[in-house]
C-alpha positions as CSV (number, residue, x, y, z in Angstrom):
1,M,0.0,0.0,0.0
2,L,2.8,2.4,0.9
3,R,4.3,1.9,-2.6
4,F,1.3,3.6,-4.2
5,V,1.3,6.3,-1.6
6,R,4.9,7.1,-2.5
7,I,4.1,7.1,-6.2
8,F,0.9,9.0,-6.2
9,G,1.3,10.9,-2.9
10,T,0.8,14.6,-2.4
11,P,3.4,17.2,-3.2
12,T,5.3,18.9,-0.4
13,S,6.3,22.1,-2.2
14,K,4.1,25.2,-1.6
15,W,1.5,25.9,-4.2
16,P,1.9,29.4,-5.7
17,Q,-0.7,32.0,-4.8
18,P,-3.4,31.6,-7.4
19,T,-4.3,34.6,-9.6
20,S,-7.1,34.8,-12.1
21,L,-4.7,35.0,-15.0
22,L,-2.7,32.0,-13.8
23,L,-5.7,29.9,-13.2
24,R,-7.1,30.5,-16.6
25,Y,-4.0,29.0,-18.2
26,S,-2.8,26.4,-15.8
27,G,-5.8,25.5,-13.6
28,T,-7.5,22.1,-13.3
29,F,-10.4,23.1,-15.5
30,S,-10.8,25.3,-18.5
31,S,-13.8,27.6,-19.0
32,R,-14.9,25.4,-21.9
33,E,-15.0,22.3,-19.7
34,M,-17.1,24.0,-17.0
35,Q,-19.5,25.4,-19.6
36,Y,-20.9,22.0,-20.2
37,E,-20.6,20.7,-16.6
38,T,-23.9,19.2,-15.5
39,S,-23.3,18.6,-11.8
40,D,-26.3,20.0,-9.9
41,G,-25.8,19.5,-6.2
42,E,-28.0,16.9,-4.6
43,S,-29.9,15.4,-7.5
44,G,-31.8,12.2,-7.5
45,T,-29.3,9.9,-9.1
46,L,-28.1,6.7,-7.5
47,M,-24.6,8.1,-7.1
48,H,-26.0,11.0,-5.1
49,R,-27.9,8.6,-2.9
50,F,-24.7,6.8,-2.2
51,S,-23.0,10.1,-1.5
52,R,-25.6,11.1,1.0
53,H,-25.3,7.7,2.7
54,V,-21.6,8.2,3.3
55,S,-21.1,11.9,3.0
56,L,-21.8,15.3,4.5
57,T,-24.0,17.6,2.4
58,K,-24.9,21.2,2.4
59,R,-27.7,20.5,4.8
60,D,-25.0,19.6,7.4
61,F,-23.8,23.2,7.3
62,A,-27.1,25.0,7.9
63,D,-26.0,25.9,11.5
64,K,-23.8,29.0,11.0
65,T,-22.3,28.6,14.4
66,K,-20.4,25.6,13.1
67,Y,-18.2,27.6,10.7
68,G,-16.1,30.7,11.3
69,F,-16.8,32.8,8.2
70,K,-19.5,34.8,6.6
71,V,-20.7,33.4,3.2
72,S,-21.4,36.9,2.1
73,T,-17.7,37.7,2.3
74,F,-17.1,35.4,-0.6
75,Y,-20.3,35.2,-2.5
76,P,-22.2,36.1,-4.5
77,L,-19.6,38.6,-5.9
78,P,-16.1,37.7,-4.8
79,D,-13.0,39.7,-5.7
80,V,-11.7,37.0,-8.1
81,Y,-8.2,38.5,-8.1
82,N,-7.9,38.3,-4.3
83,Y,-9.9,35.2,-3.8
84,G,-6.9,32.9,-3.5
85,Q,-5.5,34.9,-0.6
86,Q,-9.0,35.1,1.0
87,I,-9.5,31.4,1.1
88,R,-5.9,30.9,2.3
89,D,-6.8,32.7,5.5
90,L,-9.6,30.1,6.3
91,G,-9.2,27.1,8.5
92,T,-9.2,23.8,6.6
93,L,-12.7,22.7,7.7
94,D,-14.1,26.1,6.9
95,L,-12.5,25.9,3.5
96,A,-14.3,22.6,2.9
97,K,-17.6,24.1,4.0
98,L,-17.1,27.1,1.7
99,I,-16.9,24.6,-1.3
100,T,-20.5,23.6,-0.8
101,F,-21.7,27.2,-0.9
102,T,-19.9,27.7,-4.3
103,T,-22.9,26.0,-6.0
104,D,-25.0,29.1,-5.2
105,F,-22.4,31.3,-6.9
106,R,-22.5,29.5,-10.2
107,S,-25.8,30.9,-11.4
108,K,-24.8,34.4,-10.4
109,T,-21.6,34.9,-12.4
110,D,-20.0,34.1,-15.8
111,I,-18.4,30.8,-16.6
112,R,-14.9,32.1,-16.6
113,S,-15.1,33.6,-13.1
114,Y,-16.8,30.4,-11.8
115,T,-14.0,28.3,-13.4
116,D,-11.3,30.5,-11.7
117,I,-13.0,30.0,-8.3
118,V,-13.2,26.2,-8.7
119,N,-9.6,26.1,-9.7
120,A,-8.6,28.3,-6.8
121,L,-10.4,26.0,-4.3
122,D,-8.8,23.0,-5.9
123,A,-5.3,24.5,-5.7
124,E,-5.7,25.6,-2.1
125,C,-6.9,22.1,-1.1
126,V,-3.9,20.6,-2.8
127,R,-1.6,22.9,-0.8
128,R,-3.1,21.7,2.5
129,I,-3.3,18.0,1.8
130,P,0.2,17.1,3.2
131,S,-0.7,18.4,6.7
132,A,-4.4,17.6,6.7
133,T,-6.1,15.1,9.0
134,M,-8.3,12.2,8.0
135,Y,-11.4,14.1,9.0
136,E,-10.3,17.2,7.1
137,L,-9.5,15.3,3.9
138,L,-12.8,13.4,4.0
139,E,-14.7,16.6,4.5
140,M,-13.0,18.2,1.5
141,M,-14.0,15.2,-0.6
142,H,-17.6,15.2,0.7
143,C,-17.9,18.9,-0.2
144,F,-16.4,18.5,-3.6
145,M,-18.8,15.6,-4.2
146,Y,-21.6,18.0,-3.6
147,L,-20.1,20.7,-5.8
148,L,-18.7,18.6,-8.7
149,P,-19.9,15.0,-8.5
150,N,-19.4,14.5,-12.3
151,K,-15.8,15.9,-12.3
152,I,-14.5,15.2,-8.8
153,A,-12.0,12.6,-10.0
154,Q,-10.4,15.2,-12.3
155,L,-9.6,17.5,-9.4
156,K,-5.9,17.6,-8.5
157,S,-6.9,17.7,-4.8
158,Y,-8.9,14.5,-5.2
159,Q,-6.0,12.7,-6.9
160,S,-3.6,13.9,-4.2
161,A,-6.0,13.2,-1.3
162,M,-6.8,9.5,-2.1
163,P,-3.3,8.1,-1.4
164,K,-3.0,10.3,1.7
165,L,-6.4,9.0,2.9
166,I,-5.3,5.4,2.5
167,E,-2.1,6.2,4.4
168,L,-3.9,7.9,7.3
169,F,-6.5,5.1,7.4
170,G,-3.8,2.6,8.4
171,N,-3.3,4.6,11.6
172,A,-6.9,4.8,12.7
173,E,-9.1,2.2,11.1
174,N,-12.8,2.3,11.4
175,E,-15.8,1.0,9.5
176,R,-17.2,4.4,8.5
177,D,-14.0,5.7,7.0
178,F,-13.4,2.4,5.2
179,L,-16.7,2.8,3.4
180,S,-16.0,6.4,2.6
181,I,-12.7,5.6,1.1
182,V,-14.2,2.8,-1.0
183,F,-16.9,5.1,-2.2
184,F,-14.5,7.9,-3.2
185,L,-12.0,5.5,-4.8
186,G,-14.9,4.1,-6.9
187,L,-15.2,7.6,-8.5
188,W,-11.7,7.2,-10.0
189,K,-12.9,4.9,-12.8
190,R,-11.2,4.0,-16.0
191,T,-7.8,4.8,-14.7
192,K,-5.0,2.4,-13.8
193,T,-4.1,4.5,-10.7
194,G,-7.6,4.2,-9.2
195,T,-7.8,0.5,-10.0
196,L,-4.5,-0.2,-8.4
197,L,-5.2,1.8,-5.3
198,M,-8.6,0.1,-4.9
199,K,-7.2,-3.3,-5.4
200,E,-4.5,-3.0,-2.8
201,F,-6.9,-1.2,-0.3
202,L,-9.4,-4.0,-0.5
203,Q,-6.8,-6.8,-0.4
204,Q,-5.7,-5.3,2.9
205,Y,-9.0,-4.5,4.5
206,L,-11.9,-6.2,2.8
207,D,-12.0,-9.4,5.0
208,Q,-11.9,-7.2,8.1
209,Y,-14.9,-5.1,7.2
210,L,-17.0,-7.3,4.9
211,T,-18.9,-9.1,7.7
212,P,-22.5,-10.4,8.0
213,D,-23.2,-7.2,9.9
214,M,-22.6,-4.9,6.9
215,N,-26.0,-3.7,5.8
216,R,-27.3,-3.9,2.2
217,M,-26.7,-0.3,1.3
218,D,-23.1,-0.4,2.4
219,F,-22.5,-3.6,0.4
220,V,-24.2,-2.1,-2.7
221,I,-21.8,0.9,-2.4
222,L,-18.9,-1.5,-2.1
223,A,-20.1,-3.6,-5.1
224,N,-20.6,-0.5,-7.2
225,A,-17.1,0.9,-6.4
226,T,-15.5,-2.4,-7.5
227,Y,-17.6,-2.4,-10.6
228,K,-16.6,1.2,-11.5
229,T,-12.9,0.4,-11.0
230,S,-13.3,-2.9,-13.0
231,L,-12.1,-5.1,-10.1
232,R,-13.3,-8.8,-10.3
233,M,-13.5,-9.4,-6.6
234,A,-15.3,-12.7,-6.8
235,D,-12.1,-14.3,-8.1
236,E,-10.2,-13.1,-5.0
237,S,-12.8,-13.3,-2.2
238,D,-15.2,-16.1,-1.6
239,V,-16.9,-13.9,1.1
240,F,-17.5,-11.2,-1.5
241,K,-18.8,-13.7,-4.0
242,S,-21.2,-15.4,-1.6
243,R,-22.5,-12.1,-0.3
244,L,-23.1,-10.8,-3.8
245,V,-25.2,-13.9,-4.7
246,K,-27.0,-13.8,-1.4
247,D,-28.0,-10.1,-1.6
248,I,-29.3,-10.6,-5.2
249,V,-31.2,-13.8,-4.4
250,E,-32.8,-12.3,-1.2
251,F,-33.7,-9.0,-2.9
252,G,-37.4,-8.3,-2.5
253,D,-39.4,-8.0,-5.6
254,E,-40.9,-4.8,-4.2
255,D,-37.5,-3.3,-3.2
256,D,-35.5,-0.5,-5.0
257,S,-34.8,-1.6,-8.5
258,A,-31.7,0.7,-8.8
259,L,-29.9,-1.2,-6.1
260,L,-30.7,-4.6,-7.6
261,V,-29.4,-3.4,-11.0
262,T,-26.2,-2.3,-9.4
263,L,-25.7,-5.7,-7.9
264,I,-26.5,-7.4,-11.2
265,K,-23.9,-5.2,-13.0
266,C,-21.3,-6.2,-10.5
267,A,-22.2,-9.9,-10.9
268,R,-22.0,-9.6,-14.6
269,M,-18.5,-7.9,-14.5
270,N,-17.4,-10.7,-12.1
271,R,-18.6,-13.3,-14.7
272,L,-20.7,-14.8,-12.0
273,S,-23.1,-17.3,-13.6
274,S,-25.9,-18.4,-11.4
275,R,-29.3,-20.1,-12.0
276,Q,-30.6,-18.4,-8.9
277,I,-29.7,-14.9,-10.2
278,V,-31.5,-15.7,-13.5
279,E,-34.6,-16.7,-11.5
280,K,-34.4,-13.5,-9.4
281,I,-34.2,-11.4,-12.6
282,Q,-37.3,-13.2,-13.9
283,S,-39.4,-12.8,-10.8
284,F,-38.3,-9.2,-10.3
285,T,-39.0,-8.2,-13.9
286,E,-42.4,-9.9,-13.8
287,A,-43.3,-8.1,-10.6
288,N,-42.0,-4.7,-11.8
289,I,-42.6,-4.6,-15.5
290,D,-45.1,-1.8,-15.1
291,S,-43.1,0.1,-12.5
292,K,-41.7,3.5,-13.7
293,E,-38.7,3.0,-11.3
294,L,-37.4,0.1,-13.4
295,D,-36.4,2.2,-16.4
296,F,-34.9,1.4,-19.8
297,R,-31.4,1.6,-18.4
298,G,-32.1,-0.8,-15.6
299,L,-33.9,-3.3,-17.8
300,S,-31.1,-3.2,-20.4
301,H,-28.6,-4.2,-17.7
302,L,-30.8,-7.1,-16.5
303,F,-31.1,-8.2,-20.1
304,A,-27.3,-8.0,-20.5
305,Y,-26.8,-10.5,-17.7
306,I,-29.2,-12.9,-19.5
307,A,-27.3,-12.4,-22.7
308,D,-23.8,-12.8,-21.1
309,N,-24.8,-16.1,-19.7
310,R,-26.5,-17.1,-23.0
311,I,-29.8,-18.0,-21.3
312,K,-32.5,-19.4,-23.6
313,N,-35.7,-18.3,-22.0
314,D,-38.2,-17.1,-24.5
315,T,-40.7,-15.9,-21.8
316,L,-38.1,-13.8,-20.0
317,T,-36.5,-12.5,-23.2
318,G,-39.9,-11.4,-24.6
319,L,-40.7,-9.7,-21.3
320,L,-37.4,-7.8,-21.3
321,I,-37.7,-6.8,-25.0
322,E,-41.2,-5.6,-24.5
323,G,-40.4,-3.7,-21.3
324,C,-37.3,-2.1,-22.9
325,W,-39.2,-1.0,-26.0
326,N,-42.2,0.4,-24.1
327,R,-39.9,2.5,-22.0
328,F,-37.9,3.7,-24.9
329,D,-41.0,4.5,-26.9
330,A,-42.5,6.4,-24.0
331,E,-39.3,8.4,-23.5
332,V,-39.2,9.4,-27.2
333,R,-42.8,10.3,-27.4
334,T,-42.7,12.3,-24.1
335,N,-39.3,14.1,-24.5
336,G,-38.5,13.9,-28.2
337,F,-35.9,12.1,-30.2
338,E,-32.9,14.2,-29.2
339,T,-33.4,13.8,-25.5
340,Q,-30.3,13.4,-23.4
341,S,-32.3,11.5,-20.8
342,Q,-30.3,9.5,-18.3
343,S,-32.6,6.6,-18.9
344,C,-32.1,6.3,-22.7
345,R,-28.4,7.0,-23.2
346,P,-26.5,5.8,-26.3
347,K,-24.7,3.2,-24.2
348,D,-28.0,1.8,-22.9
349,I,-29.3,1.5,-26.4
350,A,-26.1,-0.2,-27.3
351,T,-26.5,-2.6,-24.3
352,F,-30.0,-3.5,-25.3
353,L,-29.2,-4.2,-28.9
354,W,-26.0,-6.1,-27.9
355,S,-28.1,-8.4,-25.8
356,C,-30.5,-9.0,-28.6
357,A,-27.6,-9.7,-31.0
358,T,-25.8,-12.0,-28.6
359,L,-28.8,-14.2,-28.1
360,G,-29.4,-14.2,-31.8
361,I,-32.9,-12.6,-31.6
362,P,-34.5,-11.5,-34.8
363,I,-36.1,-8.3,-33.7
364,E,-38.6,-8.4,-36.5
365,N,-40.3,-11.2,-34.6
366,Y,-41.4,-8.6,-32.1
367,P,-43.9,-6.4,-34.0
368,E,-44.2,-4.0,-31.1
369,V,-40.6,-2.9,-31.7
370,N,-40.6,-0.1,-34.3
371,L,-37.1,-0.3,-35.8
372,N,-37.7,2.7,-38.0
373,L,-38.4,4.7,-34.8
374,L,-35.3,3.3,-33.1
375,E,-33.1,4.2,-36.1
376,K,-34.5,7.7,-36.3
377,A,-33.7,8.2,-32.6
378,I,-30.1,7.0,-33.0
379,R,-29.6,9.2,-36.1
380,L,-30.9,12.3,-34.2
381,K,-28.7,11.4,-31.2
382,V,-25.7,11.3,-33.6
383,D,-26.7,14.7,-35.0
384,A,-27.0,16.0,-31.5
385,G,-23.4,15.0,-30.7
386,E,-24.3,12.3,-28.2
387,Y,-21.9,9.8,-29.9
388,R,-19.2,12.3,-30.7
389,Y,-16.8,11.0,-28.0
390,S,-18.1,7.4,-27.9
391,S,-17.8,6.3,-31.5
392,D,-17.3,2.8,-30.3
393,L,-20.9,2.7,-29.1
394,L,-22.2,3.6,-32.5
395,V,-20.1,0.8,-34.1
396,D,-21.5,-1.6,-31.5
397,T,-25.0,-0.4,-32.1
398,I,-24.8,-0.8,-35.9
399,L,-23.1,-4.2,-35.7
400,S,-25.7,-5.4,-33.2
401,L,-28.5,-4.3,-35.5
402,W,-26.7,-6.1,-38.4
403,M,-26.5,-9.3,-36.4
404,C,-30.3,-9.0,-35.8
405,D,-30.7,-8.8,-39.6
406,R,-31.3,-5.1,-39.7
407,K,-28.9,-3.9,-42.3
408,S,-29.1,-0.1,-42.1
409,I,-27.3,1.8,-44.8
410,A,-28.6,5.0,-43.3
411,L,-26.8,4.4,-40.0
412,F,-23.7,3.1,-41.8
413,R,-23.5,6.3,-43.9
414,L,-24.0,8.4,-40.8
415,L,-21.1,6.7,-39.0
416,F,-18.6,7.2,-41.8
417,K,-19.7,10.6,-43.1
418,D,-19.0,12.3,-39.8
419,K,-15.3,13.3,-39.9
420,A,-15.0,13.7,-36.1
421,L,-16.5,10.2,-35.6
422,V,-14.1,8.6,-38.1
423,Q,-11.2,10.4,-36.5
424,N,-12.2,9.0,-33.1
425,L,-12.5,5.6,-34.6
426,R,-8.9,5.8,-35.7
427,K,-7.8,7.1,-32.3
428,E,-9.3,4.0,-30.6
429,R,-7.9,1.6,-33.2
430,A,-6.9,-1.1,-30.8
431,K,-10.1,-1.1,-28.9
432,L,-12.4,-1.0,-31.9
433,E,-10.4,-2.8,-34.6
434,S,-12.1,-6.2,-34.6
435,R,-15.7,-4.9,-34.3
436,K,-15.2,-2.1,-36.9
437,E,-13.5,-4.5,-39.3
438,L,-16.3,-7.1,-38.9
439,L,-18.9,-4.4,-39.6
440,L,-17.0,-3.3,-42.7
441,T,-16.7,-6.9,-43.9
442,C,-20.5,-7.5,-43.4
443,A,-21.3,-4.4,-45.3
444,E,-18.9,-5.3,-48.1
445,I,-20.5,-8.7,-48.4
446,E,-24.2,-7.9,-47.8
447,L,-24.5,-4.3,-48.7
448,P,-22.6,-3.5,-51.9
449,D,-24.3,-0.1,-52.1
450,A,-22.1,0.9,-49.1
451,W,-18.8,0.5,-50.9
452,D,-18.5,4.2,-51.6
453,M,-18.3,4.7,-47.8
454,I,-16.1,1.8,-47.2
455,K,-13.5,3.3,-49.6
456,S,-13.3,6.4,-47.4
457,V,-12.1,4.1,-44.5
458,R,-10.3,1.4,-46.3
459,K,-10.1,-0.1,-49.8
460,P,-12.5,-3.0,-50.3
461,S,-10.6,-6.1,-49.5
462,A,-11.9,-8.2,-52.4
463,D,-11.7,-11.2,-50.2
464,A,-14.2,-10.3,-47.5
465,F,-15.8,-13.7,-48.3
466,A,-13.6,-16.6,-49.4
467,L,-15.1,-20.1,-48.8
468,D,-11.7,-21.9,-48.9
469,R,-9.9,-19.4,-46.7
470,S,-7.8,-21.4,-44.2
471,A,-8.6,-20.9,-40.5
472,P,-5.7,-19.9,-38.3
473,E,-4.6,-22.3,-35.6
474,F,-6.0,-20.2,-32.7
475,L,-9.5,-20.7,-34.1
476,I,-9.3,-24.5,-34.1
477,R,-11.1,-25.1,-30.9
478,P,-11.3,-28.6,-29.2
479,G,-14.9,-29.3,-30.4
480,I,-14.0,-28.7,-34.0
481,K,-10.9,-31.0,-33.7
482,K,-13.1,-33.7,-32.3
483,V,-15.5,-33.5,-35.3
484,A,-12.6,-33.5,-37.7
485,E,-11.1,-36.6,-36.1
486,C,-14.5,-38.3,-36.4
487,L,-14.8,-37.3,-40.1
488,N,-11.3,-38.7,-40.8
489,R,-12.3,-42.0,-39.3
490,L,-15.5,-42.1,-41.4
491,K,-13.3,-41.2,-44.5
492,E,-10.8,-44.0,-43.8
493,T,-13.5,-46.6,-43.3
494,K,-15.2,-45.3,-46.4
495,Q,-18.5,-44.8,-44.6
496,I,-18.7,-41.3,-46.1
497,P,-17.1,-40.5,-49.5
498,I,-15.0,-37.6,-48.3
499,V,-12.2,-36.4,-50.7
500,S,-10.8,-33.7,-48.5
501,L,-11.6,-31.7,-45.4
502,N,-10.0,-28.4,-44.2
503,F,-10.6,-25.9,-41.4
504,N,-11.9,-22.7,-43.0
505,A,-12.9,-19.2,-41.9
506,P,-14.9,-17.9,-44.9
507,V,-16.0,-14.5,-43.5
508,K,-13.1,-12.3,-42.9
509,H,-12.9,-11.0,-39.3
510,L,-15.7,-13.3,-38.1
511,N,-13.6,-15.6,-36.0
512,I,-15.6,-18.8,-36.0
513,A,-13.9,-21.7,-37.9
514,G,-15.8,-24.3,-39.8
515,I,-14.9,-27.5,-41.8
516,L,-15.0,-27.3,-45.6
517,L,-15.8,-30.8,-47.0
518,R,-15.4,-32.0,-50.6
519,L,-17.2,-35.2,-51.4
520,S,-16.5,-37.7,-54.2
521,S,-19.7,-36.6,-55.9
522,G,-18.1,-33.1,-56.4
523,E,-20.4,-31.6,-53.7
524,V,-18.8,-29.0,-51.5
525,K,-20.3,-28.5,-48.0
526,N,-19.5,-26.2,-45.2
527,L,-20.0,-27.9,-41.8
528,E,-20.4,-25.8,-38.7
529,V,-19.7,-27.1,-35.2
530,L,-22.1,-26.0,-32.4
531,D,-20.3,-26.4,-29.1
532,E,-21.0,-25.0,-25.6
533,R,-19.2,-21.8,-26.5
534,H,-21.4,-21.0,-29.5
535,C,-24.9,-22.2,-28.3
536,L,-27.4,-21.0,-25.7
537,S,-28.3,-22.7,-22.5
538,D,-30.7,-25.0,-24.2
539,Q,-27.7,-26.5,-26.1
540,E,-29.6,-26.3,-29.3
541,S,-29.9,-22.6,-30.3
542,A,-26.9,-20.9,-31.9
543,V,-25.5,-17.6,-30.5
544,G,-25.8,-14.4,-32.6
545,L,-22.4,-14.6,-34.3
546,M,-22.9,-18.1,-35.4
547,K,-26.3,-17.1,-36.8
548,L,-24.7,-14.2,-38.6
549,K,-22.2,-16.5,-40.2
550,A,-24.9,-19.0,-41.3
551,R,-26.9,-16.2,-42.8
552,I,-24.0,-14.9,-44.9
553,L,-23.3,-18.5,-46.1
554,E,-26.9,-18.9,-47.0
555,D,-27.0,-15.6,-48.9
556,R,-23.9,-16.7,-50.8
557,G,-25.6,-19.9,-51.8
558,V,-23.2,-22.2,-49.9
559,D,-24.4,-25.7,-49.0
560,Q,-24.1,-25.9,-45.3
561,A,-25.0,-28.0,-42.3
562,M,-24.4,-27.8,-38.5
563,V,-23.5,-30.6,-36.1
564,N,-24.3,-30.2,-32.5
565,I,-21.7,-31.8,-30.3
566,C,-23.5,-30.7,-27.1
567,R,-26.2,-33.2,-28.0
568,H,-24.0,-35.8,-29.6
569,D,-21.0,-36.0,-27.3
570,T,-20.0,-39.7,-27.7
571,P,-18.0,-40.9,-30.7
572,E,-20.8,-43.3,-31.7
573,A,-23.5,-40.6,-31.5
574,L,-21.3,-38.1,-33.3
575,E,-20.6,-40.6,-36.2
576,G,-24.3,-41.3,-36.5
577,E,-25.2,-37.6,-36.7
578,L,-22.5,-36.9,-39.3
579,R,-23.7,-39.8,-41.4
580,R,-27.2,-38.4,-41.2
581,I,-26.2,-34.9,-42.1
582,L,-23.9,-35.9,-45.0
583,L,-25.7,-38.9,-46.5
584,E,-29.4,-37.9,-46.1
585,P,-29.9,-34.7,-48.0
586,K,-33.5,-34.3,-47.0
587,E,-32.5,-34.0,-43.4
588,Q,-29.9,-31.3,-43.9
589,I,-30.3,-28.2,-41.7
């Protein structure tokens, strides 16, 4: 733990006295960043509920006898140029309390002055961190959480305070501070530093504080923090794993849906597969399908757990799709297409469609889902800039629709005509490469009219589809080797007139290998192997990617068949199934 404190610890040099000009050019935030800042004090979001559970809020400072300054000295119209010196004269606890009152100042001044004030507060907190106590540091964080919940992790004071808090905690451990540190560390998401600090902190203290006495809200905050910092705790702690399953299974169908969704998200990230969790999702969804509290975002996360675990349950799937669509449709009709509602964000749309695609669900089978309306909403969200900094979500959305047999040339053109989106696609090359290339390949094969746009990103490959393309070794999974060995035995014993067999991968960038057979009759057949990795829980239905491949092969007029080794797992049964498939044409799939 001390290793990270040394690496990320607070500076010891004095911070220069801030001035307005200095802050505008070297402060934490620029005016442009703050112009679009949407933090609004104590809103009704789940993160604010967590914050109120562990934090102090402005209501805690209503008693003016508990702080030694007059708010009117600083706001509503402070002397921006002398503000840095004014706050330096405050005690540390009073400085923290002043932060909460800064929200009132925002609406009474211009963005540039407000930005200078926030930067000055941040700089002054950084200066005090080396000598601050645990209580003072936590109060700073509590108050910044009230002022800037959406940007708190960008503060220099936050990044300096967290290692210091961990260091001080070791000298005075207690349950309340443990939960507060976990909560605040969970805000430092998508960074290696935050993940490393959280991992070491929990490795040292989790077993001590995760006891049967920890209440549900405290555990949900813990689970959410590990989810936000991408820590798979179920692999490291049986206590955490069992508690996670227990809290989900025992969750009441009438209880707060937001808390259950948080636990499900954590279970999904931990790759925790459980029949009991699936049953809870079904009972909870059935009980709350008409509840407004269970919104589109929440339902899409429940749906994603079902998809992740490849659950074949038509009743539950239909309920989730119907529930998601009804909420999406109501949102659009109530607030318009371009709404930036927190319940219908681009990533929630992407999650919903990814779940449909993963389970291989043809959306047209659900007449209540208006795909034209959905596409229109996505197009207008693109025009409104909601995908500008998350081009990967748009790629995922279009690819998922494609897998669901909705080939949208309009969305495809929209993706590649926006220069900023294309530029971001190139920046995130490593992350997006496989999905983007698969989408381009599908378009090249199935939508020739899109070639003009493909040329703007890459030259058409000319070999997007090649039936005899050899599959690389890493795609030759055990199940397909098992089938190939069986076919070779049948060839050697002349039970099936096979001339040759090869492992192939006909669709470029679709990494599912098959077996290409040539028979003595001159017939060429593509044989797909359905194993546990590529089928749903019923061990009969193929996953979405396998269905996509089969559809492309069918469109290309390829004679194909599929052998299910989940159902035919003995050599004798497998041989009998292969003979049926290859020698009885009327029974071909």
